[in-house]
C-alpha positions as CSV (number, residue, x, y, z in Angstrom):
1,X,0.0,0.0,0.0
2,X,1.0,3.6,-0.6
3,X,0.8,6.3,2.1
4,X,0.0,9.9,2.1
5,X,0.6,12.2,5.1
6,X,-2.5,14.0,6.4
7,X,-2.3,17.6,7.8
8,X,-1.7,16.5,11.4
9,X,1.1,14.1,10.4
10,X,-0.9,10.9,10.4
11,X,0.0,8.5,7.6
12,X,-3.0,7.3,5.6
13,X,-2.6,4.0,3.7
14,X,-4.3,3.7,0.3
15,X,-4.4,1.7,-2.9
16,X,-5.2,2.8,-6.4
17,X,-6.5,0.7,-9.3
18,X,-7.9,1.4,-12.8
19,X,-7.7,4.5,-15.0
20,X,-10.0,7.5,-15.5
21,X,-11.4,10.2,-13.2
22,X,-10.4,9.7,-9.5
23,X,-13.0,8.1,-7.3
24,X,-12.4,7.5,-3.6
25,X,-14.3,4.9,-1.7
26,X,-15.0,5.4,2.0
27,X,-16.0,2.5,4.3
28,X,-18.1,2.4,7.3
29,X,-17.9,0.9,10.8
30,X,-15.5,-2.1,11.3
31,X,-14.1,-1.7,7.8
32,X,-10.7,-1.2,6.4
33,X,-9.9,-0.4,2.8
34,X,-10.2,-4.0,1.9
35,X,-13.9,-4.0,2.5
36,X,-14.5,-1.8,-0.5
37,X,-12.1,-3.9,-2.6
38,X,-14.7,-5.9,-4.5
39,X,-16.6,-2.7,-5.4
40,X,-13.4,-1.1,-6.4
41,X,-12.7,-4.0,-8.8
42,X,-15.9,-3.4,-10.7
43,X,-15.5,0.4,-10.8
44,X,-11.8,0.3,-11.9
45,X,-13.0,-0.5,-15.4
46,X,-14.0,3.2,-15.7
47,X,-12.3,5.1,-12.9
48,X,-9.0,5.6,-11.0
49,X,-10.4,4.0,-7.8
50,X,-8.8,4.7,-4.4
51,X,-9.5,2.5,-1.4
52,X,-7.9,3.5,1.9
53,X,-7.7,2.6,5.6
54,X,-9.4,5.3,7.6
55,X,-7.3,6.6,10.5
56,X,-7.0,4.1,13.3
57,X,-7.5,1.2,11.0
58,X,-5.4,-1.3,9.1
59,X,-2.1,0.2,7.9
60,X,-3.0,3.8,8.6
61,X,-1.8,5.7,11.7
62,X,-3.8,7.5,14.3
63,X,-3.2,10.7,16.2
64,X,-5.0,11.7,19.4
65,X,-7.3,13.4,20.1
66,X,-9.7,12.3,17.4
67,X,-11.8,14.9,15.6
68,X,-14.1,14.5,12.6
69,X,-12.2,17.4,11.0
70,X,-9.1,15.3,11.0
71,X,-10.9,12.6,8.9
72,X,-11.9,15.3,6.5
73,X,-8.3,16.4,6.3
74,X,-7.4,12.8,5.5
75,X,-9.7,12.9,2.5
76,X,-8.3,16.3,1.5
77,X,-4.8,14.7,1.5
78,X,-6.0,11.8,-0.7
79,X,-7.7,14.2,-3.1
80,X,-4.6,16.2,-3.4
81,X,-2.6,13.0,-4.0
82,X,-4.8,12.0,-7.0
83,X,-4.8,15.4,-8.7
84,X,-6.8,17.9,-6.6
85,X,-10.3,16.8,-7.4
86,X,-12.1,13.4,-6.9
87,X,-15.5,11.9,-6.8
88,X,-16.4,10.4,-3.4
89,X,-18.5,7.4,-2.4
90,X,-19.3,6.5,1.2
91,X,-20.8,3.4,2.7
92,X,-23.0,3.7,5.8
93,X,-21.2,6.0,8.3
94,X,-18.6,6.5,5.6
95,X,-21.5,8.2,3.7
96,X,-22.0,10.6,6.5
97,X,-18.2,11.3,6.4
98,X,-18.2,12.1,2.7
99,X,-21.2,14.4,3.1
100,X,-19.3,16.3,5.8
101,X,-16.2,16.5,3.5
102,X,-18.2,17.9,0.6
103,X,-19.8,20.5,3.0
104,X,-16.4,21.4,4.2
105,X,-15.5,22.6,0.7
106,X,-13.3,19.8,-0.6
107,X,-13.0,19.6,-4.4
108,X,-15.7,17.0,-4.9
109,X,-17.6,17.3,-8.2
110,X,-20.1,14.6,-7.3
111,X,-20.6,12.2,-4.4
112,X,-22.7,9.2,-3.7
113,X,-23.7,7.4,-0.5
114,X,-25.3,4.1,0.5
115,X,-27.7,4.1,3.4
116,X,-26.1,6.6,5.7
117,X,-27.5,5.5,9.1
118,X,-29.2,8.7,10.2
119,X,-32.3,8.4,12.3
120,X,-35.6,9.8,11.1
121,X,-37.0,10.6,14.5
122,X,-36.0,13.6,16.5
123,X,-37.0,11.9,19.8
124,X,-34.1,9.5,19.5
125,X,-31.4,12.1,20.3
126,X,-31.4,11.1,23.9
127,X,-30.8,7.5,23.0
128,X,-28.0,8.5,20.8
129,X,-26.4,10.6,23.5
130,X,-26.7,7.7,26.0
131,X,-25.0,5.4,23.5
132,X,-22.2,7.8,22.9
133,X,-21.6,8.1,26.7
134,X,-21.7,4.4,27.3
135,X,-19.5,3.6,24.3
136,X,-16.8,6.1,25.3
137,X,-16.9,4.8,28.9
138,X,-16.3,1.2,27.7
139,X,-13.5,2.2,25.4
140,X,-11.9,4.3,28.1
141,X,-11.7,1.3,30.5
142,X,-10.4,-1.0,27.7
143,X,-13.6,-3.1,27.4
144,X,-13.4,-3.5,23.7
145,X,-15.5,-6.6,23.5
146,X,-18.3,-4.9,25.5
147,X,-18.1,-1.9,23.2
148,X,-18.5,-4.2,20.1
149,X,-21.5,-5.8,21.8
150,X,-23.0,-2.5,22.5
151,X,-22.7,-1.3,18.9
152,X,-24.1,-4.6,17.5
153,X,-27.1,-4.3,19.9
154,X,-27.8,-0.7,18.8
155,X,-27.8,-1.7,15.1
156,X,-30.3,-4.5,15.8
157,X,-28.1,-7.6,15.9
158,X,-30.0,-10.4,17.9
159,X,-28.1,-11.3,21.1
160,X,-27.9,-15.0,20.1
161,X,-26.0,-14.0,16.9
162,X,-23.7,-11.8,18.9
163,X,-22.9,-14.8,21.2
164,X,-22.1,-16.9,18.2
165,X,-19.9,-14.2,16.6
166,X,-17.9,-14.0,19.8
167,X,-16.6,-17.5,19.0
168,X,-15.8,-16.7,15.4
169,X,-12.4,-15.5,14.1
170,X,-13.9,-12.2,13.0
171,X,-14.4,-11.2,16.6
172,X,-10.7,-10.5,17.0
173,X,-10.9,-8.1,14.1
174,X,-13.9,-6.4,15.6
175,X,-12.1,-5.8,18.9
176,X,-9.1,-4.5,17.1
177,X,-11.2,-1.9,15.4
178,X,-13.4,-1.1,18.4
179,X,-11.8,2.3,19.2
180,X,-12.9,3.5,15.8
181,X,-16.6,2.9,16.7
182,X,-16.2,6.2,18.6
183,X,-15.0,7.8,15.4
184,X,-18.0,6.7,13.4
185,X,-20.2,7.8,16.3
186,X,-18.7,11.3,16.2
187,X,-19.2,11.4,12.4
188,X,-22.9,10.8,12.8
189,X,-23.3,13.8,15.1
190,X,-26.6,13.7,17.0
191,X,-27.8,11.0,14.6
192,X,-30.4,13.0,12.8
193,X,-30.3,13.9,9.1
194,X,-28.1,17.1,9.1
195,X,-30.5,19.0,6.8
196,X,-28.9,22.4,7.3
197,X,-25.5,21.1,6.3
198,X,-26.8,19.2,3.4
199,X,-28.6,22.3,2.1
200,X,-25.2,23.9,1.5
201,X,-24.1,21.2,-1.0
202,X,-24.0,22.5,-4.6
203,X,-22.9,19.3,-6.3
204,X,-25.1,16.4,-7.3
205,X,-25.5,13.8,-4.6
206,X,-26.8,10.3,-5.2
207,X,-28.3,8.5,-2.2
208,X,-28.8,4.8,-2.7
209,X,-30.7,2.3,-0.6
210,X,-31.9,-1.3,-0.8
211,X,-35.6,-2.2,-1.1
212,X,-35.0,-5.0,1.4
213,X,-33.5,-2.8,4.0
214,X,-35.5,-1.7,7.1
215,X,-38.0,1.1,6.5
216,X,-36.1,3.4,8.8
217,X,-33.0,3.1,6.5
218,X,-35.0,3.8,3.4
219,X,-36.7,6.8,5.0
220,X,-33.3,8.2,6.1
221,X,-32.0,7.8,2.5
222,X,-35.1,9.7,1.2
223,X,-34.7,12.5,3.8
224,X,-31.0,12.8,3.0
225,X,-31.6,13.2,-0.7
226,X,-34.5,15.6,-0.1
227,X,-32.3,17.8,2.0
228,X,-29.7,18.3,-0.8
229,X,-30.5,20.9,-3.5
230,X,-29.4,18.5,-6.2
231,X,-30.2,15.3,-4.3
232,X,-31.1,12.1,-6.3
233,X,-32.3,8.7,-5.1
234,X,-31.8,5.2,-6.4
235,X,-33.2,2.0,-5.0
236,X,-31.7,-1.5,-5.5
237,X,-34.2,-4.3,-5.7
238,X,-33.9,-6.9,-3.0
239,X,-30.8,-5.4,-1.5
240,X,-30.1,-4.8,2.2
241,X,-27.4,-2.8,4.0
242,X,-25.0,-5.6,3.0
243,X,-25.2,-4.6,-0.6
244,X,-23.9,-6.7,-3.5
245,X,-21.1,-4.7,-5.1
246,X,-22.1,-6.2,-8.5
247,X,-25.5,-4.5,-8.2
248,X,-24.2,-1.3,-6.8
249,X,-21.3,-0.7,-9.2
250,X,-23.3,0.0,-12.4
251,X,-25.5,2.6,-10.6
252,X,-22.5,4.4,-9.3
253,X,-20.7,4.2,-12.6
254,X,-23.6,5.8,-14.5
255,X,-23.9,8.6,-11.9
256,X,-20.2,9.5,-11.9
257,X,-19.8,9.1,-15.7
258,X,-22.5,11.7,-16.2
259,X,-20.3,14.5,-14.7
């Protein structure tokens, strides 16, 4: 992997494949750059695709204290590395991050997101604040496994599945990435759709969701697109939050190729 140095001195590891206009893929919770590898493979037929390890993950470094602005600076460093302008795609909480990056003024002609996990109910803010407090407390005391369990419970994973996952090899990876759950939590703000911020976006934004995803996710996608002046929606038949990259890639390719 190659590395670029972010503004605060943190090395960010990335890979490039393909030729064409630069397109940076941003993963969500528990993901390193390899998670977006299959999608990158399909998109590399038409674009210069960048996958990277967000700070605190994989081969990238980390610098305390964390701030969402530092992750925006990481994207700014990657954009500068690939020529000064790039399309962005973000998965889940990575979608919330690319929306923040575009609102911060980075050179992003177009961006797309898949099911950013905003809440559609204002009365859930207290629940979100309680989750943030509990998550940070667990991480501060080094209880990474408990932090992972808390996150999985919040996203709706049945307890019996969590118990089985604890015995699986993937659990070690989850625990290693547990501190970055606080990063994703910070990116999400108070959890609601940031309509005021989204209203400042001048570029086209594509918000994609799956028809088999829970209604709250599809509603959040709709509200996100509605809040953007040039917001557009796409629905993938029979897809869930665990979207098939073979189904998603053509939708993204058409959107970015239209620039």
